[in-house]
OpenMM code with the backbone's topology and positions (N, CA, C; nanometers):
from openmm import Vec3, app, unit

residues = "MET ASN VAL ASN ASP MET ASN SER ALA ALA ILE LEU ARG TRP LYS ILE GLY HIS ARG LEU PHE PHE PHE LEU THR GLN GLY LEU ILE ILE ILE HIS HIS ASP ILE ARG LYS SER ILE ALA ALA ASN LYS PHE SER GLU ALA ILE LYS ALA MET GLU GLN ALA ILE SER LEU PHE ASP ALA SER ILE VAL ALA PHE ASN PHE SER SER GLY TYR SER ARG GLU LYS TYR THR LEU GLU VAL ARG PRO SER VAL SER PRO PRO TYR PHE ASP SER LEU LEU SER GLY THR GLN TYR ILE ASP HIS THR GLU MET LEU LYS GLN ILE LYS SER CYS ARG GLU TYR PHE ILE ASN LEU PRO GLU VAL LEU ARG PRO THR TYR GLU ARG TYR ILE SER SER ILE GLU ARG LEU TYR CYS ASN HIS SER LYS VAL CYS SER ARG ILE VAL GLY ASP HIS HIS SER GLU PRO ALA LYS ILE ARG ASP HIS TYR MET THR ARG THR LEU LYS TYR ALA GLY ALA LEU ASP SER LYS ASP".split()
positions = [
    Vec3(14.5192, -2.2180, 6.9216),
    Vec3(14.6134, -2.1669, 7.0564),
    Vec3(14.7470, -2.0746, 7.0394),
    Vec3(14.7491, -1.9384, 7.1113),
    Vec3(14.8804, -1.9033, 7.0820),
    Vec3(14.9415, -1.8875, 7.2134),
    Vec3(15.0440, -1.8668, 7.2076),
    Vec3(15.0957, -1.7994, 7.3790),
    Vec3(15.0209, -1.6943, 7.4495),
    Vec3(14.9499, -1.6594, 7.4082),
    Vec3(14.8571, -1.5172, 7.4750),
    Vec3(14.7696, -1.6209, 7.5705),
    Vec3(14.7367, -1.7279, 7.4869),
    Vec3(14.6304, -1.8090, 7.5524),
    Vec3(14.6683, -1.8539, 7.6977),
    Vec3(14.8305, -1.9084, 7.7032),
    Vec3(14.8731, -1.9658, 7.7968),
    Vec3(14.8483, -1.9319, 7.9731),
    Vec3(14.7609, -1.8250, 7.9524),
    Vec3(14.7332, -1.7706, 8.0861),
    Vec3(14.5780, -1.8058, 8.1439),
    Vec3(14.5042, -1.8729, 8.0568),
    Vec3(14.3556, -1.8629, 8.0636),
    Vec3(14.3129, -1.9589, 8.1794),
    Vec3(14.1969, -1.9184, 8.2223),
    Vec3(14.1606, -1.9576, 8.3590),
    Vec3(14.1687, -2.0835, 8.3327),
    Vec3(14.1487, -2.1710, 8.2285),
    Vec3(14.1261, -2.3428, 8.2121),
    Vec3(14.2738, -2.3795, 8.2353),
    Vec3(14.4000, -2.2942, 8.1487),
    Vec3(14.5438, -2.3539, 8.1875),
    Vec3(14.5383, -2.3350, 8.3180),
    Vec3(14.5352, -2.2541, 8.3974),
    Vec3(14.5605, -2.1930, 8.5070),
    Vec3(14.5478, -2.2876, 8.5926),
    Vec3(14.4081, -2.3650, 8.6204),
    Vec3(14.3962, -2.4400, 8.6683),
    Vec3(14.4353, -2.5681, 8.6969),
    Vec3(14.4029, -2.5952, 8.4989),
    Vec3(14.5282, -2.7409, 8.5265),
    Vec3(14.6497, -2.7513, 8.5724),
    Vec3(14.7189, -2.6441, 8.5335),
    Vec3(14.8449, -2.6281, 8.5818),
    Vec3(14.8773, -2.6427, 8.7405),
    Vec3(14.7764, -2.5897, 8.8173),
    Vec3(14.7772, -2.5714, 8.9754),
    Vec3(14.7497, -2.6901, 9.0336),
    Vec3(14.6316, -2.7337, 8.9607),
    Vec3(14.6272, -2.8922, 9.0474),
    Vec3(14.6849, -3.0214, 9.0036),
    Vec3(14.7513, -2.9935, 8.8974),
    Vec3(14.8732, -3.0904, 8.8812),
    Vec3(14.9789, -3.0441, 8.9653),
    Vec3(15.0235, -2.9305, 8.9616),
    Vec3(15.1319, -2.9155, 9.0670),
    Vec3(15.0741, -2.9974, 9.1817),
    Vec3(15.0032, -2.9866, 9.2402),
    Vec3(14.9126, -3.0232, 9.4056),
    Vec3(14.9163, -3.1660, 9.3855),
    Vec3(14.9053, -3.2149, 9.2357),
    Vec3(14.9065, -3.3571, 9.2322),
    Vec3(15.0778, -3.3901, 9.2419),
    Vec3(15.1226, -3.3154, 9.1770),
    Vec3(15.3297, -3.3443, 9.2229),
    Vec3(15.3748, -3.3355, 9.3545),
    Vec3(15.3183, -3.2870, 9.4392),
    Vec3(15.3386, -3.2872, 9.5992),
    Vec3(15.2752, -3.3874, 9.6475),
    Vec3(15.1491, -3.4065, 9.6318),
    Vec3(15.0532, -3.5435, 9.6719),
    Vec3(15.1716, -3.6584, 9.6535),
    Vec3(15.2480, -3.6571, 9.5245),
    Vec3(15.2940, -3.7771, 9.4502),
    Vec3(15.4282, -3.7729, 9.5419),
    Vec3(15.4812, -3.6718, 9.5911),
    Vec3(15.6498, -3.6987, 9.6715),
    Vec3(15.5598, -3.7900, 9.7993),
    Vec3(15.4531, -3.6713, 9.8502),
    Vec3(15.4269, -3.7694, 9.9789),
    Vec3(15.3834, -3.8899, 10.0148),
    Vec3(15.3484, -3.9695, 9.8614),
    Vec3(15.3116, -4.0645, 9.8788),
    Vec3(15.4265, -4.2030, 9.8108),
    Vec3(15.5384, -4.1049, 9.8062),
    Vec3(15.6990, -4.1843, 9.7389),
    Vec3(15.7062, -4.2011, 9.9228),
    Vec3(15.7486, -4.1011, 9.9940),
    Vec3(15.7888, -4.0659, 10.1110),
    Vec3(15.6704, -4.1993, 10.1926),
    Vec3(15.6032, -4.1852, 10.2375),
    Vec3(15.4623, -4.3203, 10.2762),
    Vec3(15.4822, -4.4218, 10.2467),
    Vec3(15.5164, -4.4663, 10.1332),
    Vec3(15.5331, -4.5564, 10.0910),
    Vec3(15.6902, -4.6579, 10.1488),
    Vec3(15.7504, -4.5899, 10.1506),
    Vec3(15.8641, -4.6227, 10.2464),
    Vec3(15.8568, -4.6638, 10.3842),
    Vec3(15.7694, -4.5257, 10.4597),
    Vec3(15.7389, -4.5846, 10.5998),
    Vec3(15.6796, -4.6829, 10.6128),
    Vec3(15.5727, -4.7028, 10.5316),
    Vec3(15.4784, -4.8105, 10.5100),
    Vec3(15.5480, -4.9882, 10.5121),
    Vec3(15.6727, -4.9385, 10.4278),
    Vec3(15.7081, -5.1177, 10.4087),
    Vec3(15.8171, -5.1086, 10.5599),
    Vec3(15.8894, -4.9609, 10.5765),
    Vec3(15.9673, -5.0213, 10.6967),
    Vec3(15.9681, -5.0236, 10.8716),
    Vec3(15.7995, -4.9683, 10.8578),
    Vec3(15.6796, -5.0161, 10.9944),
    Vec3(15.6257, -5.1417, 10.9574),
    Vec3(15.6190, -5.1916, 10.8689),
    Vec3(15.5652, -5.3351, 10.8495),
    Vec3(15.6416, -5.4586, 10.8646),
    Vec3(15.7958, -5.3795, 10.7570),
    Vec3(15.9278, -5.4885, 10.8195),
    Vec3(15.9575, -5.4811, 10.9905),
    Vec3(15.9332, -5.4294, 11.0552),
    Vec3(15.9761, -5.4018, 11.2210),
    Vec3(15.8755, -5.3759, 11.3004),
    Vec3(15.7681, -5.4559, 11.2524),
    Vec3(15.6515, -5.4953, 11.3368),
    Vec3(15.5844, -5.4296, 11.3757),
    Vec3(15.6052, -5.2310, 11.3349),
    Vec3(15.5825, -5.1646, 11.4293),
    Vec3(15.4120, -5.1265, 11.3485),
    Vec3(15.3835, -5.1512, 11.4233),
    Vec3(15.2408, -5.2005, 11.3535),
    Vec3(15.1418, -5.0601, 11.3989),
    Vec3(15.1543, -5.0172, 11.5094),
    Vec3(15.1058, -4.8550, 11.5073),
    Vec3(15.1365, -4.7675, 11.3888),
    Vec3(15.2625, -4.8121, 11.3694),
    Vec3(15.3445, -4.7220, 11.2428),
    Vec3(15.2898, -4.7279, 11.1304),
    Vec3(15.2890, -4.8330, 11.0905),
    Vec3(15.2147, -4.9011, 10.9628),
    Vec3(15.0214, -4.8521, 10.9994),
    Vec3(15.0127, -4.8657, 11.0556),
    Vec3(14.8521, -4.7682, 11.0501),
    Vec3(14.8441, -4.6364, 11.0204),
    Vec3(14.9322, -4.5698, 11.1129),
    Vec3(14.9176, -4.4375, 11.1041),
    Vec3(14.9898, -4.3721, 10.9408),
    Vec3(15.1027, -4.4794, 10.9029),
    Vec3(15.1319, -4.4379, 10.7716),
    Vec3(15.0635, -4.4789, 10.6268),
    Vec3(14.9612, -4.5875, 10.6583),
    Vec3(14.8944, -4.6243, 10.5973),
    Vec3(14.7723, -4.4900, 10.5882),
    Vec3(14.6959, -4.4645, 10.6538),
    Vec3(14.6270, -4.3794, 10.6928),
    Vec3(14.6687, -4.2157, 10.6343),
    Vec3(14.7577, -4.2020, 10.6672),
    Vec3(14.8332, -4.1008, 10.5526),
    Vec3(14.8208, -4.0925, 10.4080),
    Vec3(14.8574, -4.2628, 10.3420),
    Vec3(14.8536, -4.2883, 10.2261),
    Vec3(14.7324, -4.2678, 10.1972),
    Vec3(14.6296, -4.2941, 10.2408),
    Vec3(14.4758, -4.2580, 10.2289),
    Vec3(14.4569, -4.1437, 10.2210),
    Vec3(14.4719, -4.0669, 10.3497),
    Vec3(14.4763, -3.9114, 10.2882),
    Vec3(14.5047, -3.8192, 10.1598),
    Vec3(14.6252, -3.8764, 10.1465),
    Vec3(14.7210, -3.8597, 10.0220),
    Vec3(14.6322, -3.8728, 9.8994),
    Vec3(14.6217, -4.0492, 9.8968),
    Vec3(14.5356, -4.0343, 9.7684),
    Vec3(14.4003, -3.9814, 9.7542),
    Vec3(14.3237, -3.9367, 9.8888),
    Vec3(14.1631, -3.9062, 9.8563),
    Vec3(14.1773, -3.7104, 9.8338),
    Vec3(14.3488, -3.6971, 9.9074),
    Vec3(14.3809, -3.5052, 9.8330),
    Vec3(14.4048, -3.5373, 9.6660),
    Vec3(14.4681, -3.6302, 9.6296),
    Vec3(14.4693, -3.6213, 9.5091),
    Vec3(14.3455, -3.6231, 9.4107),
    Vec3(14.2243, -3.6978, 9.4352),
    Vec3(14.0845, -3.6563, 9.4107),
    Vec3(14.1001, -3.5538, 9.4119),
    Vec3(14.0994, -3.4715, 9.5025),
    Vec3(14.0289, -3.3456, 9.4835),
    Vec3(14.1185, -3.2441, 9.3864),
    Vec3(14.2240, -3.3045, 9.4025),
    Vec3(14.3503, -3.1948, 9.2593),
    Vec3(14.3106, -3.2159, 9.1164),
    Vec3(14.3063, -3.3422, 9.1398),
    Vec3(14.1916, -3.3840, 9.0148),
    Vec3(14.0922, -3.3205, 8.9523),
    Vec3(13.9831, -3.3104, 9.0511),
    Vec3(13.8743, -3.2064, 9.0025),
    Vec3(13.8800, -3.1076, 9.0316),
    Vec3(13.9983, -3.0604, 9.0788),
    Vec3(14.0177, -2.8757, 9.0555),
    Vec3(14.0497, -2.8621, 8.9418),
    Vec3(14.1467, -2.9299, 8.9059),
    Vec3(14.2608, -2.9469, 8.7547),
    Vec3(14.1422, -2.9383, 8.6706),
    Vec3(13.9910, -2.9776, 8.6563),
    Vec3(13.9198, -3.0268, 8.5713),
    Vec3(13.8476, -2.9747, 8.5565),
    Vec3(13.8103, -2.8453, 8.6505),
    Vec3(13.6755, -2.7479, 8.6304),
    Vec3(13.6699, -2.6591, 8.5871),
    Vec3(13.6437, -2.7186, 8.4379),
    Vec3(13.6188, -2.6316, 8.3283),
    Vec3(13.5484, -2.7081, 8.2121),
    Vec3(13.5039, -2.6619, 8.1194),
    Vec3(13.4266, -2.7390, 8.0110),
    Vec3(13.5351, -2.8239, 7.9092),
    Vec3(13.4066, -2.9100, 7.8679),
    Vec3(13.5197, -2.9915, 7.7542),
    Vec3(13.5575, -2.9313, 7.6775),
    Vec3(13.4643, -2.7814, 7.6024),
    Vec3(13.5668, -2.6757, 7.5141),
    Vec3(13.6388, -2.6215, 7.5245),
    Vec3(13.6627, -2.6071, 7.6801),
    Vec3(13.7773, -2.5298, 7.7068),
    Vec3(13.9613, -2.6041, 7.7170),
    Vec3(13.8714, -2.7623, 7.7245),
    Vec3(13.9583, -2.8685, 7.7669),
    Vec3(14.0215, -2.8550, 7.5793),
    Vec3(13.9304, -2.8863, 7.4783),
    Vec3(13.9592, -2.8979, 7.3434),
    Vec3(14.0279, -2.7522, 7.2921),
    Vec3(13.9957, -2.6487, 7.3366),
    Vec3(14.0345, -2.5749, 7.2536),
    Vec3(14.1784, -2.5150, 7.3213),
    Vec3(14.1755, -2.5380, 7.4809),
    Vec3(14.3042, -2.4457, 7.5463),
    Vec3(14.3678, -2.5167, 7.6072),
    Vec3(14.3436, -2.5631, 7.7192),
    Vec3(14.4225, -2.6960, 7.7249),
    Vec3(14.4869, -2.8099, 7.7143),
    Vec3(14.4089, -2.8686, 7.5930),
    Vec3(14.4816, -2.9602, 7.5344),
    Vec3(14.5712, -2.9286, 7.4377),
    Vec3(14.5553, -2.8327, 7.3615),
    Vec3(14.7014, -2.7943, 7.2807),
    Vec3(14.8103, -2.7278, 7.3786),
    Vec3(14.7667, -2.6611, 7.5303),
    Vec3(14.8810, -2.6545, 7.5562),
    Vec3(14.9889, -2.7424, 7.6393),
    Vec3(14.9303, -2.8516, 7.6174),
    Vec3(14.9898, -2.9387, 7.6685),
    Vec3(15.1037, -3.0666, 7.5555),
    Vec3(15.0700, -3.0301, 7.4687),
    Vec3(15.1048, -3.0940, 7.3224),
    Vec3(15.1610, -3.0073, 7.2478),
    Vec3(15.2518, -2.9988, 7.1008),
    Vec3(15.3426, -3.0228, 7.0206),
    Vec3(15.3041, -2.8860, 7.0313),
    Vec3(15.3234, -2.7922, 6.9911),
    Vec3(15.5123, -2.7402, 6.9841),
    Vec3(15.5361, -2.7351, 7.1641),
    Vec3(15.4522, -2.6881, 7.2182),
    Vec3(15.4753, -2.6907, 7.3905),
    Vec3(15.5289, -2.7476, 7.3894),
    Vec3(15.5023, -2.9722, 7.4272),
    Vec3(15.5565, -3.0738, 7.4550),
    Vec3(15.5897, -3.1301, 7.3603),
    Vec3(15.6872, -3.2141, 7.3443),
    Vec3(15.7210, -3.3008, 7.2966),
    Vec3(15.6132, -3.4364, 7.2464),
    Vec3(15.5458, -3.4652, 7.3065),
    Vec3(15.4224, -3.5372, 7.2935),
    Vec3(15.2883, -3.5013, 7.4432),
    Vec3(15.1935, -3.5491, 7.3885),
    Vec3(15.0751, -3.5129, 7.4959),
    Vec3(15.1315, -3.5662, 7.5723),
    Vec3(15.1208, -3.4860, 7.7109),
    Vec3(15.1559, -3.4654, 7.8704),
    Vec3(15.0689, -3.5192, 7.9192),
    Vec3(15.1525, -3.6118, 7.9969),
    Vec3(15.0820, -3.6841, 8.0961),
    Vec3(15.1573, -3.7331, 8.2197),
    Vec3(15.0669, -3.7350, 8.2946),
    Vec3(15.1578, -3.7290, 8.4451),
    Vec3(15.2058, -3.8638, 8.4554),
    Vec3(15.1415, -3.9829, 8.3766),
    Vec3(15.2264, -4.0920, 8.3667),
    Vec3(15.3761, -4.1034, 8.3397),
    Vec3(15.3997, -3.9831, 8.2354),
    Vec3(15.5615, -3.9861, 8.1886),
    Vec3(15.6713, -3.9236, 8.2988),
    Vec3(15.6133, -3.8538, 8.4133),
    Vec3(15.6976, -3.8048, 8.5120),
    Vec3(15.7627, -3.9239, 8.6159),
    Vec3(15.8715, -3.8713, 8.6490),
    Vec3(15.9478, -3.9995, 8.6747),
    Vec3(15.9326, -4.0199, 8.7986),
    Vec3(15.8449, -3.8734, 8.9482),
    Vec3(15.7775, -3.9340, 9.0430),
    Vec3(15.6905, -4.0180, 9.0215),
    Vec3(15.5653, -3.9962, 8.9418),
    Vec3(15.4732, -4.1357, 8.9098),
    Vec3(15.5255, -4.2552, 8.9023),
    Vec3(15.6513, -4.2812, 8.8146),
    Vec3(15.6887, -4.3646, 8.8212),
    Vec3(15.7563, -4.4371, 8.9144),
    Vec3(15.7771, -4.3615, 9.0115),
    Vec3(15.9041, -4.3673, 9.1395),
    Vec3(15.7537, -4.4030, 9.2258),
    Vec3(15.6300, -4.3700, 9.2661),
    Vec3(15.5403, -4.3836, 9.3348),
    Vec3(15.4694, -4.4849, 9.3386),
    Vec3(15.4687, -4.5689, 9.2131),
    Vec3(15.4192, -4.6916, 9.1532),
    Vec3(15.5538, -4.7884, 9.2090),
    Vec3(15.6988, -4.7840, 9.1699),
    Vec3(15.7533, -4.8631, 9.2679),
    Vec3(15.7594, -4.8698, 9.4055),
    Vec3(15.7385, -4.7774, 9.4896),
    Vec3(15.7128, -4.7800, 9.5984),
    Vec3(15.6045, -4.8246, 9.6701),
    Vec3(15.5017, -4.8612, 9.5720),
    Vec3(15.3440, -4.9230, 9.6186),
    Vec3(15.4215, -5.0707, 9.5988),
    Vec3(15.4098, -5.0920, 9.4442),
    Vec3(15.4572, -5.2491, 9.4635),
    Vec3(15.6121, -5.3025, 9.5812),
    Vec3(15.7012, -5.1915, 9.6102),
    Vec3(15.8148, -5.2698, 9.6999),
    Vec3(15.7900, -5.2766, 9.8364),
    Vec3(15.5888, -5.2518, 9.8366),
    Vec3(15.5011, -5.2805, 9.9808),
    Vec3(15.4139, -5.4269, 9.9630),
    Vec3(15.4016, -5.4715, 9.8197),
    Vec3(15.3591, -5.5640, 9.7908),
    Vec3(15.4099, -5.6892, 9.8940),
    Vec3(15.5092, -5.7226, 9.9018),
    Vec3(15.5296, -5.8481, 10.0058),
    Vec3(15.4676, -5.8472, 10.1323),
    Vec3(15.4873, -5.7492, 10.1534),
    Vec3(15.4494, -5.6790, 10.3085),
    Vec3(15.2808, -5.7110, 10.3398),
    Vec3(15.2334, -5.6456, 10.2271),
    Vec3(15.0888, -5.6602, 10.2185),
    Vec3(15.0281, -5.7571, 10.1855),
    Vec3(15.0838, -5.8537, 10.0860),
    Vec3(15.0437, -6.0414, 10.1031),
    Vec3(15.0379, -6.0791, 10.2197),
    Vec3(15.1486, -6.0578, 10.2849),
    Vec3(15.1448, -6.1260, 10.4035),
    Vec3(15.1470, -6.0593, 10.5465),
    Vec3(14.9676, -5.9281, 10.5491),
    Vec3(14.9469, -5.8545, 10.6317),
    Vec3(14.9459, -5.9347, 10.7905),
    Vec3(15.0123, -5.8902, 10.8721),
    Vec3(14.9111, -5.9295, 11.0101),
    Vec3(14.7767, -5.8614, 11.0312),
    Vec3(14.7338, -5.9025, 11.0563),
    Vec3(14.5493, -5.9192, 11.0781),
    Vec3(14.5171, -5.8094, 11.1629),
    Vec3(14.6016, -5.7083, 11.2055),
    Vec3(14.5580, -5.6297, 11.2710),
    Vec3(14.5277, -5.4987, 11.2292),
    Vec3(14.6330, -5.5119, 11.0776),
    Vec3(14.7128, -5.4002, 11.0067),
    Vec3(14.5791, -5.4358, 10.8721),
    Vec3(14.5190, -5.5367, 10.8744),
    Vec3(14.4199, -5.5675, 10.7589),
    Vec3(14.2685, -5.4458, 10.7616),
    Vec3(14.2585, -5.4290, 10.8481),
    Vec3(14.1335, -5.3432, 10.8254),
    Vec3(14.1338, -5.1776, 10.7623),
    Vec3(14.2668, -5.1658, 10.8053),
    Vec3(14.3330, -5.0269, 10.7753),
    Vec3(14.3763, -5.0541, 10.5778),
    Vec3(14.4557, -5.1859, 10.5462),
    Vec3(14.4471, -5.1846, 10.4166),
    Vec3(14.3322, -5.2250, 10.3305),
    Vec3(14.2665, -5.2781, 10.3767),
    Vec3(14.1234, -5.2733, 10.2809),
    Vec3(14.1018, -5.1379, 10.3054),
    Vec3(14.0751, -5.0148, 10.4048),
    Vec3(14.0533, -4.8962, 10.3949),
    Vec3(14.1505, -4.8551, 10.2508),
    Vec3(14.2554, -4.8364, 10.2546),
    Vec3(14.4332, -4.8561, 10.1488),
    Vec3(14.3789, -4.8809, 10.0269),
    Vec3(14.3299, -5.0014, 10.0265),
    Vec3(14.2757, -5.0429, 9.8740),
    Vec3(14.1810, -4.9765, 9.8709),
    Vec3(14.0999, -4.9382, 9.8862),
    Vec3(13.9436, -4.8277, 9.8687),
    Vec3(14.0087, -4.7095, 9.7974),
    Vec3(14.1103, -4.6765, 9.8842),
    Vec3(14.1120, -4.5205, 9.8888),
    Vec3(14.2097, -4.5207, 9.6965),
    Vec3(14.2566, -4.6449, 9.6964),
    Vec3(14.3311, -4.6082, 9.5608),
    Vec3(14.2402, -4.6397, 9.4168),
    Vec3(14.1089, -4.7261, 9.4477),
    Vec3(13.9988, -4.7782, 9.3901),
    Vec3(13.9306, -4.6146, 9.3446),
    Vec3(13.8797, -4.6005, 9.4252),
    Vec3(13.8118, -4.4250, 9.4499),
    Vec3(13.9191, -4.3131, 9.3433),
    Vec3(14.0457, -4.3265, 9.3947),
    Vec3(14.1414, -4.2255, 9.3190),
    Vec3(14.1433, -4.2617, 9.1572),
    Vec3(14.1457, -4.3825, 9.0943),
    Vec3(14.1291, -4.4141, 8.9827),
    Vec3(13.9984, -4.4017, 8.9318),
    Vec3(13.9229, -4.4371, 8.9939),
    Vec3(13.7890, -4.4284, 8.8780),
    Vec3(13.7275, -4.3010, 8.8656),
    Vec3(13.7398, -4.2273, 8.9909),
    Vec3(13.7247, -4.0482, 9.0085),
    Vec3(13.7941, -4.0018, 8.9047),
    Vec3(13.9478, -4.0202, 8.8894),
    Vec3(14.0423, -3.9870, 8.7475),
    Vec3(13.9341, -3.9954, 8.6071),
    Vec3(13.9074, -4.1515, 8.6331),
    Vec3(13.8544, -4.2020, 8.4916),
    Vec3(13.6926, -4.1153, 8.4421),
    Vec3(13.6385, -4.1002, 8.5919),
    Vec3(13.5285, -3.9775, 8.5760),
    Vec3(13.5412, -3.8535, 8.5112),
    Vec3(13.6559, -3.7811, 8.5597),
    Vec3(13.7043, -3.6612, 8.4983),
    Vec3(13.7640, -3.6303, 8.3577),
    Vec3(13.8474, -3.7636, 8.3523),
    Vec3(13.8750, -3.8065, 8.2303),
    Vec3(13.7679, -3.7890, 8.1235),
    Vec3(13.6537, -3.8925, 8.1590),
    Vec3(13.5219, -3.9048, 8.0666),
    Vec3(13.4497, -3.7767, 8.0061),
    Vec3(13.4566, -3.6717, 8.1823),
    Vec3(13.4129, -3.5389, 8.1563),
    Vec3(13.4446, -3.4768, 8.0700),
    Vec3(13.6137, -3.4449, 8.0807),
    Vec3(13.6321, -3.3511, 7.9859),
    Vec3(13.6640, -3.4378, 7.8533),
    Vec3(13.7156, -3.5688, 7.8153),
    Vec3(13.7078, -3.6072, 7.7126),
    Vec3(13.6518, -3.6690, 7.6320),
    Vec3(13.5189, -3.7276, 7.6833),
    Vec3(13.4531, -3.7856, 7.6746),
    Vec3(13.4399, -3.9067, 7.6415),
    Vec3(13.3175, -4.0466, 7.7041),
    Vec3(13.3166, -4.1557, 7.6766),
    Vec3(13.3872, -4.2150, 7.5794),
    Vec3(13.3785, -4.1392, 7.4468),
    Vec3(13.4255, -4.2153, 7.3069),
    Vec3(13.5775, -4.2064, 7.3223),
    Vec3(13.6755, -4.1802, 7.3994),
    Vec3(13.7962, -4.2095, 7.3838),
    Vec3(13.8087, -4.2252, 7.4908),
    Vec3(13.9501, -4.3336, 7.4754),
    Vec3(13.9446, -4.4881, 7.5218),
    Vec3(14.0482, -4.4652, 7.6563),
    Vec3(14.0974, -4.3408, 7.6858),
    Vec3(14.1424, -4.3361, 7.8256),
    Vec3(14.0537, -4.3208, 7.9480),
    Vec3(13.9270, -4.2949, 7.9190),
    Vec3(13.9172, -4.3292, 8.0973),
    Vec3(13.8791, -4.4915, 8.1163),
    Vec3(13.8853, -4.5871, 8.0173),
    Vec3(13.8142, -4.6806, 8.0175),
    Vec3(13.9882, -4.7658, 8.0881),
    Vec3(14.0864, -4.7010, 8.0141),
    Vec3(14.2546, -4.7611, 8.0386),
    Vec3(14.2672, -4.7295, 8.1399),
    Vec3(14.2051, -4.5877, 8.1973),
    Vec3(14.2606, -4.5834, 8.3263),
    Vec3(14.1861, -4.6556, 8.4230),
    Vec3(14.0860, -4.6972, 8.3880),
    Vec3(14.0051, -4.7583, 8.4714),
    Vec3(14.0490, -4.9351, 8.4888),
    Vec3(14.0531, -4.9647, 8.4056),
    Vec3(14.0584, -5.1085, 8.3334),
    Vec3(14.1931, -5.1410, 8.3406),
    Vec3(14.2732, -5.0884, 8.3299),
    Vec3(14.4240, -5.1253, 8.2862),
    Vec3(14.4857, -5.0172, 8.4338),
    Vec3(14.5338, -4.9406, 8.3981),
    Vec3(14.5707, -4.8778, 8.5419),
    Vec3(14.5882, -4.8903, 8.6753),
    Vec3(14.4218, -4.9120, 8.6842),
    Vec3(14.4010, -4.9454, 8.8398),
    Vec3(14.4184, -5.0830, 8.8673),
    Vec3(14.4030, -5.1314, 8.7782),
    Vec3(14.4316, -5.3254, 8.7757),
    Vec3(14.6167, -5.3287, 8.7983),
    Vec3(14.6493, -5.2745, 8.7924),
    Vec3(14.8280, -5.2611, 8.7415),
    Vec3(14.8303, -5.2221, 8.8756),
    Vec3(14.8005, -5.1293, 8.9552),
    Vec3(14.8331, -5.0548, 9.0870),
    Vec3(14.8225, -5.1332, 9.2179),
    Vec3(14.6820, -5.2066, 9.1466),
    Vec3(14.5990, -5.2673, 9.2792),
    Vec3(14.6895, -5.4129, 9.3128),
    Vec3(14.7619, -5.4765, 9.1416),
    Vec3(14.8368, -5.5936, 9.1645),
    Vec3(14.9910, -5.5300, 9.2434),
    Vec3(15.0415, -5.4151, 9.1962),
    Vec3(15.1185, -5.3698, 9.2991),
    Vec3(15.1381, -5.3917, 9.4133),
    Vec3(14.9695, -5.3270, 9.4869),
    Vec3(14.9899, -5.3413, 9.6225),
    Vec3(14.9004, -5.4361, 9.6836),
    Vec3(14.9369, -5.5409, 9.5825),
    Vec3(14.8373, -5.7052, 9.6693),
    Vec3(14.7465, -5.6833, 9.6595),
    Vec3(14.6539, -5.6184, 9.6121),
    Vec3(14.5178, -5.6346, 9.5821),
    Vec3(14.4796, -5.8230, 9.5225),
    Vec3(14.5143, -5.7943, 9.4309),
    Vec3(14.4810, -5.8436, 9.2975),
    Vec3(14.6387, -5.9961, 9.2408),
    Vec3(14.5884, -6.1011, 9.2559),
    Vec3(14.7354, -6.1551, 9.1999),
    Vec3(14.7868, -6.1362, 9.1064),
    Vec3(14.9147, -6.1578, 9.1090),
    Vec3(15.0418, -6.0768, 8.9975),
    Vec3(15.1361, -6.2133, 8.9810),
    Vec3(15.2013, -6.1790, 8.8520),
    Vec3(15.2569, -6.2679, 8.8245),
    Vec3(15.4167, -6.2337, 8.7911),
    Vec3(15.3997, -6.0552, 8.8198),
    Vec3(15.5668, -6.0308, 8.8309),
    Vec3(15.5992, -5.9659, 8.9732),
] * unit.nanometer
topology = app.Topology()
chain = topology.addChain("A")
for resn in residues:
    res = topology.addResidue(resn, chain)
    for name in ("N", "CA", "C"):
        topology.addAtom(name, app.Element.getBySymbol(name[0]), res)
């Protein structure tokens, strides 16, 4: 990998897709604040609207993941992965390293107490919200499997560890924290 390859179609696709994901993450941070605020104020129509917006942003993130990985495993191995590894980055670049991703998870977790004691009128929208999180992680895992292969631990980690953690934060699974 040399600097001249930094504008290959695969790398540009990866960069643009991840930029889209960063914008969507910002939206999810704001929306979870709105979800929490509207449920706390018993403004259930606003809570439904905010949860529906979160569902749309989670689904749009699936589109961003698919767009950012629209190339072969060979292109990923030879072009994309080296561009997000040393010497270009201190360690392998991962979305989980971004402060916005961490903040988004904190915002989801901050809604947990409201989700656990959710009024019945919000339950159908909440179930769709949880399904959108599951779709997102399952899709991310599939994208990762397609690009890096099933022999790597990352697809299973996304599906098993990260999805479980986020579902706990969102009140869909029991949690001790």
